[in-house]
N, C-alpha and C positions, 0 to 999 in steps of 0.2 A: 407613632401609635402602635408600636409592636406589642404592647401589653394586651391589645385586643385579641391577639392570637391565643393568649393564655385564657382569656375570657371565653373564647370560642371552644377551647378544649374542655373547660369546666362546664360550659352549657351542654356540650354533647354528653358528658358523663352524667350530668343531672337529669337530662331527658331520658337517658337509658335506664336510670334508676326508677323512673316513673313507669317503665314497662313498655315503652314504644319499640317497634322493630328496629334492629341495629342498622341495617342497610339504609332504611328510609330516614332514620335519625341522622346518620352521618351526612347524607346528601342534603336533607331538608334544612337542618340547622345551619349547615355551612352556606347554603344558598341564601338563607334569610340574613345571615351576617354579612355576606357579600353585598346583598342589595342595600342593607342599611349603611355599610361602609362606603359604597359607591355614592349614595345620596349625600353622605357627610363629606365626601371628597377625600377619604382616607384609604380607599381601596381602588386599585386599578382594575376595572372590569375586563381589560384585555387578557388578564391571567386565565380567564375562563374560555378564551378562544381556542386554547390548546386542548380543551376537554374532549372534543370529538375524536381527535387523533389518538389521545391517550386511551379512551374507552375502546376504540377499535383495536388498539394494540393489545389490550387486555383480553378481549374475546378471541383474538387470533393468535395468542401466545401458545406456541406448540408445547412448551414446558408444562403449562397448566392443564394440558389434555391428560396428563398423568393422574390428575385428581379424580375425575369420574371413573377412570379405569381401575385405580387402586380401591376406590369406594366399592365399585362393582365386585372386585375380587373379594373384598372383605365380607360383603353381604352374602355372596354366594357361599363362602366358607361357613359363615354363621348359620345359614339355612341347611347346609348339607350334613350337619351333626358330626363333623370331623372332630371338633373339640370334645364333644361328649364321649365319643369312642376312645379318644386318646386319654382322657382323664380316667375313664374306667379301667383301661389297660394298665396305665402307669400306677394308679393307686392299688391295683391288684398285685403288682410286683413289689412296689415300695411300701405298701400298707402294712407289711409284716414288721417293719422297723418303726421305732418310736418317732413320731412326727413325720412319718412317711407320707401321709396324706397331704400334710402341709407342703412338703417338698414337691409332691406331684402337682399341687395347685400352682406353685411358683413356676415350675418348669413348663407346664401346659400353658399357663398365662403368658410366659415368655414367647413360646411358639405361636400362640394365638395373636400376640401383639405384633410379632414379625410377619404374620400372615395377613392380618387385617389392617393394622396401622390406625385403628379407630379406638380411642379410649373408652367411649361410652359402650360400644359393642362388646369390648373385652370385659368390662366390669359387670355389665348386665348378664352376659353369658356365664361367666365364672360364678356370679352370685346365684343364679338359678341352678347351676349344675352342682356346685361344691358346698355352698353354705349350709344347706340342710344336712348333708352328709357329715360335714365337720362338726356341727353341733351335736348330731346324733352320736358320733364317735367319742365325744367328751372334750372337744376343744373349747376353751373359754370363748364367749362371744367376742371379746375384745381382740383376741389373737386371730380368730377366724375372719372377722370383718376387716381388720387391719391388713392382713395378708392379701385378701382379695382386692381391696381398694388399691394397695400399693402395686400389686402385680398388674392390675388393669391399666395403671398409668404408664406402664412400660411402653404401651403403644405410642406414647408421645416421643420417645427417644430411640427405640429400636427400629432400624430400617427394615422394610420400606414404610416410613411413617408419612402420613399426609401432612403433618405439621412441618416435617423437614422439607417436603416438596414445596410448600408455600414459602417457608423461610428461605429456601435456596433461590427461588425466583426473586423475592424481595431483596435479598442480600446481593444478588448479582447486579440488580439495578443500582443499589446503593454503592457497591464497589466501583462500578463504572462512573457514577456521578462524582464520587470522591476523587477518582483518578483525574477526571476532567477539571474539577475545581482546583486540583494541585498542578494543573498544566501538564499532566502525564498522559501520553497517548499510547496505551499498551493493549495488545490483543488479549491479554490474560483476563480471566474473569473467575467468578465463583459459580460452581455448578451444583445442582442437586446431588449429583454423584459424590462430590467432595464432602458434602454434609453426611451422606449415607456412610461413607467410609470413616469419617471422623467420629460418628456416633457409635461405631461397633464396640470399641474398647470401653467407653463410659457405660454403655448399656450392659455389657457383660459384668463390669464392676458392680453395678447396682444389683444385678441378679445374684452375684456371689455374696454381696453384703446381706441381702435378704435371707439367703440360705444360712449364712453364719449366725444371723440373729435368731432364726428359727431353731438352730442347733443350740444356741446359748440359752434360749427360753426352756427348751426341753431338758437342758442340763442343770440350770440353776433355778428354774421356777417350774418344777414338774407338775404343779397343780393346774397349770394352763393347758397341758398336753395329756392325752390319754396315757395311762400307765403301760399299756401294752398295745402293740400294733395289731391291725386286723389281718388275721391269717386267711389266706385263700389257697386252697389245695389245687385249684384249677389254673392258678396264675402261671404264666410262662413268659420267658423272654421272647419267644416267637410271636405271641399275640401282641406284645408291646412293640416289637419291630414292625409288625404288620400295620399297627395303628400309627406308628411314628413316621413310617416311610413316606406316605403321601404329602403331609405338610412340609417335611424336610426337603423333599425333591422340589416342591414348589418354591420354597425359600431360596434354595440353591440356584434354581433356574432364574429367579428374579434378580437376586443380589449378585450371583456369579456373572451374569451377563453384563451387569454394570461394572463390577470390579475389574473384569478382564477386558473391558472395552469392546465387547461384542455388540452392545446395545446402549442407547441413551436411556435415561430413566423413563421417558415416555414410551419407548419401544418395549422396555422391560415390563412396564405396567400392562401393556397389551399382552405380553407373554403370560403374566400372572393372571389376567382375566380369562384367557383361553384355558390356562392350566386349571383354574378353579372350576370352570365349566366341565372340564374332563373329569375331575375328581368327583364333582356332584353327579355326573352321569354314571360313573363307576359305582357310586353308592346308591344309585337309583333314586336320587332326590331331585332330578331335573324334570319336574312336572310343571304343568301350566300354572298352578297356584304359586309355586316357589318362584318361577320366572317372573310372574306378574308382580310379586312382592319385591323381588330384587330390582326390577326396572323402576318401580315407583320410588323405592328408597334411594336408589342412585340418583334419580332425577331430582328428588327433594334436596339432597345434600349438595349436589352440583349447583343447582339454582341458588341455594343459600350462599355458597362460597363465592360465586361470581357476582351476585347482587351486592354482597358485602364489599367485595373488591371494587366494584364500580362506585359505591358510596364512599369508600375510603379514599379513592382516587380524587373525587371531588373535594373531600375534606382536606386532603393534602395540598391541592391547588390553592384553596382559599387560605389555609394556614400559612403557606409560603407567601401568598399575596399580601398578607398583613405583616410580613417580616418576621414570622415566628421562627423560621429556621436560623436566620441571622441572630436573633435574640438568644436562642439556645446555644448556638456556636460560641458566642461571646461569653455566655454563662459558664459553659463547660471548660473553655480554655482559661478562664479566670479563677477556677476553683483551686484551692490549695491542695497539693498532692497530685495534681495533673491527671493522668490517665486512670490511676487507681481510684481516686475519689469520683471521677466521672462515671467509671464503670460500676462502682459500688452504688452510686445514686440511681443509675439506670436499672440495675438489678432489683433494688428495693422498690422502685416505682412499678416495675413490671410485676413483681411479686404481689403487690397490693392490688394492682389492676386485675390480676388473675382471679380475685375474689368476685368481681362483678362482670368481667368480660371473658368471653371464650378466647382460645388461642388464635382463632381466625381473625377476630377484631384487633387483638393486640398486634398480630403479625402485620396486618394491613394498615393500621393506624399509627402505632407507636414506632415500629421498627424503621419504616421509611424516613422518619424524622430524625431519629437519633443515630441510626447506623452509619450514614455518611460522615457524620461528625466524629464518631468514635474511630472509624477507619482512617480518617485523615489524621487522627491523633496517634496512629500507629498500631491499632488493635487488629489482630489477625481476623479476617471475616469468618473463616471456618470455626475458629475457637469461639468467636462471638455468637455464631448461630447455635452451637451446642450448648453454650452457657445459657442462652435464652430458653432453649428447649428444656433443659433440666430445671431451670428456675420455674418455668410455667408448670412443669410436671409437679413440682413441689407445691405450688400454690393451689393446684387442683385437689390436693390432699388435705389442705389446711382448714380446720374448722373456723368459723361455722359455715363458710360459703363455698367450700371446695366442691367442684362439680362431681368428682368421683364419689363423694359422700352422698350426694343427692341421687346419683344413679343406683347405688347399692340400697339406699333407703327405700327406693321405689319398688325393689324386688324382694327385700328382706321381709321375713315374717314378723308378726307383732311380738314374737318372743324376744326379738332383739331390739333393745332400746336405742334411741338416737345417741344418747350419751356414751353408750358402749362402743358405738361406731367411732365417735370422736376420740375416745380414749385409745382405741385400738390402733389408730393411724399415727399417733404421736411418735412412737419409736421409729416408724418408717420415715416420718418427716425429718427427724434428726439424722437418720442415715442419709437421706437425700441431700440435706444441707451439708453434711460432712463430705459427700462426694462432690458437691458444688464447690466447696472450699478447696478440696484437693485439685479440682480442675483449674481453679484460679491460681493456686500456688505452682502447679506443674502443668502448664498449658500443653506440654509435649504429649500428655496423655491423649489429647485430641488431635494435635497436628502431626504427630509422628507418622501415623499410618497413611494419611492422605499424601503427605509430602514424600513418603517413601515410594508409594505406588505410582504417583503422577509426576515425580521429579523428572 
């Protein structure tokens, strides 16, 4: 009766499309199927006896403590107006050059992504700050909206990313399970720090590709870019460095402590949270209203993540109880083309699921099922994690259901039409797909730095 596991997965997706909460859908539909299966004698209810210990393991997982800390850091930086000051200073210096404002948006978005790690926060912040100015300066709506959406999704891949924290925890469990299934007892594992290091080069490649595309547009399609830059007599490199120094110091403190082994990702997240509070205090933004907002938003996001993780854990137990993992393992190993075909199929399915599910649901529901199988087939877990992150980043941009498009649509003025947003992101989707193909052809782009640092 292994086919019932596929029916369970389809029922969960269908229920989600009806608009029911993700966490409750995962747990509720799974328990209903488990009850029906137990009555029919095709499901062993003893699988659910391990649920309490699994759920306790989730809420006591020290790695996942990094999630609320990174969320806290991101929301504090969002409220302290650091991005606003940085964008003003950088556009004042670079605005004298053609497409200088667009370059400023990409660079500030990169720093904001590395500071907050939250896609929605980056897209909304950059949309509110830069979209009206870009349109006023003469940028085409397509180029302006596409640049902002694509830059906002960098929070998915550039560390410290919440997506990489969650992926690191899931892949660590998947790696250990794959090792045990193969009869290998090794102390080696996959850490969040490994994914952080592996994501540095792909993230920088994406930023460089965005900048090259912007230069190409200004060169070969000048009608989309202002004919002259905005000159500012009061612009100075000193003001730029003054605005650039605080977020850079925070990024170096967080990532540097991880890269050089001074702190675990959870400890580094604590450093980032304290650093964000210090920066907000220096900018005199640490008032009671902002603190209340930060605490509420952090609590909401943290509760959402852990509730989804609990629901996904119950779904995973029931899915395995119906023999779904065995069914998928047999299916993947029987595919012509071996690892290549299996990996391609997983990437396509995750890309399509990215239209209807957030990265949190995909990370907790899909990755625990397919990752152990792919790792047993010889796939490097660090490379797999970065491929998943870049893939989901691309799906968040793809019309008509890309989440980044919805975020920008919510803050864009009525002067920008939805179809213009859709057209604007297409070149950036092609860029990200090109980078994804490059990572597939040359996995060393991902694996070289982690293996060099931690060998």
